[in-house]
C-alpha positions in Angstrom: -70.7 132.2 222.1 -72.1 133.5 218.8 -71.2 137.0 217.7 -74.0 139.5 217.3 -73.8 139.2 213.5 -74.3 135.4 213.5 -77.0 135.2 216.3 -80.5 134.1 215.2 -82.9 136.9 214.5 -86.4 136.8 216.0 -89.2 135.5 213.7 -91.2 138.8 213.8 -88.3 140.8 212.4 -87.5 138.1 209.9 -91.1 138.5 208.6 -90.7 142.2 208.3 -87.4 142.0 206.5 -88.8 139.4 204.1 -91.7 141.8 203.3 -89.2 144.5 202.3 -87.1 142.0 200.3 -90.2 140.9 198.4 -91.0 144.5 197.6 -87.5 145.0 196.2 -87.8 141.9 194.1 -91.0 143.2 192.6 -89.3 146.3 191.2 -88.4 149.8 192.3 -90.0 151.2 195.4 -92.1 154.3 195.0 -91.3 157.4 197.1 -93.6 156.5 200.0 -92.4 152.9 200.2 -88.8 154.1 200.1 -89.5 156.5 203.0 -91.1 153.8 205.1 -88.3 151.4 204.2 -85.6 153.9 205.4 -87.6 154.5 208.6 -87.9 150.8 209.3 -84.2 150.2 209.0 -83.4 153.1 211.3 -86.1 152.2 213.9 -84.2 149.2 215.5 -80.6 147.9 215.2 -82.1 144.4 214.7 -84.0 145.7 211.6 -80.7 146.8 210.1 -79.0 143.6 211.1 -81.8 141.5 209.5 -81.6 143.5 206.3 -77.8 143.2 206.0 -77.9 139.5 206.8 -80.5 139.0 204.0 -78.3 140.8 201.6 -75.3 138.8 202.6 -77.1 135.5 202.3 -78.6 136.4 199.0 -75.2 137.3 197.6 -73.6 134.2 199.0 -76.3 131.9 197.5 -76.2 133.7 194.2 -72.5 134.4 193.9 -73.2 137.7 192.2 -73.4 141.4 193.2 -76.6 142.5 195.0 -78.0 144.5 192.1 -77.5 141.7 189.6 -79.0 139.2 192.0 -82.1 141.3 192.4 -82.5 141.7 188.7 -82.2 137.9 188.2 -84.7 137.2 191.0 -87.3 139.5 189.4 -87.3 137.3 186.3 -87.8 134.0 188.2 -91.1 132.2 188.5 -93.2 133.0 191.6 -92.6 129.6 193.1 -88.9 129.8 192.7 -88.7 133.3 194.2 -90.8 132.1 197.1 -88.5 129.1 197.7 -85.5 131.4 197.7 -87.1 133.7 200.2 -88.1 130.7 202.4 -84.4 129.6 202.4 -83.1 133.0 203.2 -85.5 133.4 206.1 -84.7 129.9 207.4 -81.0 130.9 207.5 -81.8 134.2 209.3 -83.8 132.3 212.0 -81.1 129.7 212.4 -78.1 132.2 212.5 -75.2 132.3 210.1 -73.2 129.5 211.8 -76.0 127.0 211.1 -75.9 127.5 207.3 -75.2 124.0 206.1 -77.5 122.2 208.6 -80.5 124.5 208.2 -80.3 124.7 204.4 -80.4 120.9 204.0 -84.2 120.7 204.0 -85.0 123.5 201.5 -82.4 122.0 199.1 -83.9 118.5 199.6 -87.3 119.9 198.6 -85.8 121.6 195.5 -84.1 118.4 194.4 -87.0 116.0 195.4 -88.1 113.2 193.0 -91.6 114.7 192.7 -92.5 118.2 193.8 -95.3 120.7 193.1 -95.0 124.4 192.9 -97.2 127.0 194.5 -100.8 126.6 193.2 -99.8 123.3 191.5 -101.3 119.9 192.2 -99.8 116.7 190.8 -100.8 113.1 190.3 -98.5 110.2 189.7 -98.9 106.4 189.3 -95.9 104.7 191.0 -94.2 101.5 190.0 -96.4 99.4 192.2 -99.6 101.0 190.7 -100.1 103.1 193.9 -101.7 106.5 193.0 -99.9 109.5 194.5 -101.3 113.0 194.6 -99.5 116.1 195.8 -101.0 119.3 197.1 -99.6 122.7 196.4 -96.0 123.3 197.6 -95.2 119.6 198.3 -92.2 117.4 197.8 -91.5 113.7 198.1 -88.7 111.2 197.4 -89.6 107.7 196.2 -87.4 104.9 197.6 -88.6 101.5 196.3 -86.2 98.6 197.0 -86.4 94.8 197.0 -87.5 94.8 200.7 -89.8 97.9 201.0 -91.7 100.7 199.3 -90.8 104.0 201.0 -92.2 107.5 200.2 -90.3 110.3 202.1 -92.6 113.3 202.6 -90.2 116.3 202.6 -92.8 119.1 202.6 -96.5 119.7 202.2 -99.3 117.1 201.7 -99.9 113.9 199.9 -102.9 111.6 199.2 -102.0 108.0 198.6 -104.1 105.1 197.2 -101.9 102.1 197.8 -101.5 99.5 195.1 -101.2 95.8 195.3 -97.6 94.7 195.5 -97.0 91.1 194.4 -93.8 90.9 196.5 -95.8 92.1 199.5 -93.3 94.7 200.4 -94.4 97.1 203.2 -95.5 100.5 202.1 -94.2 103.3 204.4 -94.6 107.1 204.3 -91.6 108.6 206.1 -92.2 112.1 207.7 -90.3 114.4 210.1 -92.5 113.1 212.9 -92.2 109.4 212.2 -93.4 106.6 209.9 -96.8 105.6 208.6 -97.2 102.1 207.4 -100.1 101.5 205.0 -102.1 98.3 205.1 -104.2 98.4 201.9 -105.3 102.0 202.3 -106.4 105.4 201.0 -105.1 108.2 203.2 -103.7 111.7 203.3 -100.7 113.1 205.3 -100.2 116.8 205.8 -96.8 117.8 207.3 -96.4 121.2 208.8 -93.5 122.1 211.1 -92.8 119.0 213.2 -96.4 117.6 213.2 -98.4 115.5 210.8 -102.2 115.3 210.3 -103.3 111.9 209.0 -106.8 111.3 207.5 -107.6 107.6 206.8 -110.4 106.9 204.4 -110.0 103.2 203.6 -108.1 100.3 205.1 -105.7 100.5 208.1 -102.6 102.4 209.1 -99.9 102.0 211.7 -98.5 105.3 213.1 -95.0 105.1 214.4 -93.8 108.4 216.0 -90.0 108.5 216.4 -90.1 108.7 220.2 -93.5 107.4 221.2 -95.5 104.2 221.1 -97.1 103.0 217.9 -100.8 103.2 217.2 -103.2 101.8 214.6 -105.9 103.8 212.8 -109.0 102.3 211.3 -110.9 103.5 208.2 -112.8 106.7 209.0 -110.3 107.9 211.6 -107.8 110.8 211.8 -105.0 111.7 214.1 -102.3 114.4 214.5 -99.0 113.3 215.8 -95.4 114.5 216.4 -92.2 112.8 217.0 -92.9 112.6 220.8 -96.7 112.2 221.1 -99.9 111.0 219.5 -103.0 113.2 219.5 -106.5 112.1 220.0 -108.3 109.9 217.4 -111.0 111.9 215.7 -113.3 111.2 212.7 -111.5 111.6 209.4 -112.3 114.8 207.5 -113.3 114.2 203.9 -113.1 117.9 203.2 -109.3 117.8 203.9 -108.7 116.3 200.4 -111.0 118.5 198.4 -107.8 120.1 197.1 -107.5 117.1 194.8 -110.5 118.4 192.9 -109.2 122.0 193.0 -111.5 123.1 195.9 -111.2 124.4 199.4 -114.2 123.5 201.5 -115.0 125.3 204.8 -117.6 124.3 207.3 -117.6 127.0 210.0 -113.9 127.1 209.6 -112.1 130.0 211.5 -111.1 132.6 209.0 -107.5 132.5 210.2 -107.3 128.8 209.4 -109.0 129.3 206.0 -106.5 132.1 205.1 -103.6 129.9 206.1 -104.9 127.1 203.8 -105.5 129.5 200.9 -102.0 130.9 201.3 -100.5 127.6 200.3 -102.0 128.1 196.9 -100.9 131.7 196.3 -97.4 133.1 195.7 -96.1 135.7 198.2 -97.5 136.4 201.7 -101.2 136.1 202.6 -102.0 137.0 206.2 -105.1 137.3 208.4 -105.4 140.0 211.1 -105.9 138.3 214.5 -108.9 140.6 215.0 -110.9 138.7 212.4 -109.2 135.3 212.6 -112.0 133.6 214.6 -114.8 134.6 212.2 -116.6 131.4 211.0 -116.7 130.7 207.3 -118.7 128.2 205.3 -118.5 127.6 201.6 -116.8 125.9 198.6 -114.0 127.9 197.0 -112.0 127.4 193.8 -108.3 127.1 194.3 -107.6 128.1 190.7 -108.4 131.7 191.3 -107.4 133.0 194.7 -108.1 136.6 193.8 -111.7 135.6 193.3 -111.8 133.9 196.7 -110.4 137.0 198.4 -113.1 139.1 196.7 -115.8 136.6 198.0 -114.5 137.0 201.5 -115.1 140.8 201.3 -118.6 140.2 200.1 -119.6 137.6 202.7 -117.7 138.8 205.9 -117.0 142.1 207.6 -113.4 142.2 206.3 -111.4 144.0 203.7 -108.4 142.7 201.6 -105.5 145.1 201.8 -102.9 144.6 199.0 -99.5 146.3 199.6 -98.4 144.5 196.4 -99.7 141.4 194.7 -97.3 139.4 196.9 -98.2 140.9 200.2 -101.9 140.7 201.1 -103.7 141.0 204.5 -107.2 140.2 205.4 -108.3 142.9 207.9 -111.4 144.1 209.7 -113.6 146.2 207.3 
């Protein structure tokens, strides 16, 4: 049995602790913030345990005293600080005893062959002339051998235009949920948690979940799948890849879903209050200026944007 100090901490408390850590990384807390922070730590023993675990993990990863670690983190780029916070929170959720196992994925992302930072979108031409595009916060490993062409999607979203391979090696995208084999295609894959959303625009695909039957998609079709099940086949959504052109397109999209998509392109935490999450939104929004998008939300919907800091923003009822 795990000791209390190593037991996993619930996600809600981890989120609260990460909020306070981000405020500390941003600089000194003002008097009111300091008062609220002290009250939060004293309100629940789990709050204190979460905060102490964050400090312990931060020091372990950095190998330096806490004060020095915070000073260094304040100087890091936003994407790197967010990656560090993500790793620390993953470890908190997993519990101290799962350190090595649970930290593998974040470090794989950091060391990936091709990766994009927050708000960054990349395009690459691969050795077989396939064109690979990565959305914000994405990472892939490229594994081309004599027998196959394999792209391992470690995080985020890719758009792939497959090239002609003279050796006729199979082209496979490997995900947490399973494999996707391309048959002369243009398609996107968005991996979140243990599920993948696939949109097929040209050609044909074979979806191979790790623990379920395989299925083929035809051009103009989309499907969500996990390791154990295949979802329904639906029409492919061309708006899903508007990010390639630096846009986010909404057609009566629930505000909560829109904010979640926008958050992928903005450093820090961007949340939507459940009270307004179902408001429908239609429009075309630039991903290059998320502050401008948030201002537009206030002007077009009965919402207000509350900024505790630049890195902690909530869209709430007006």
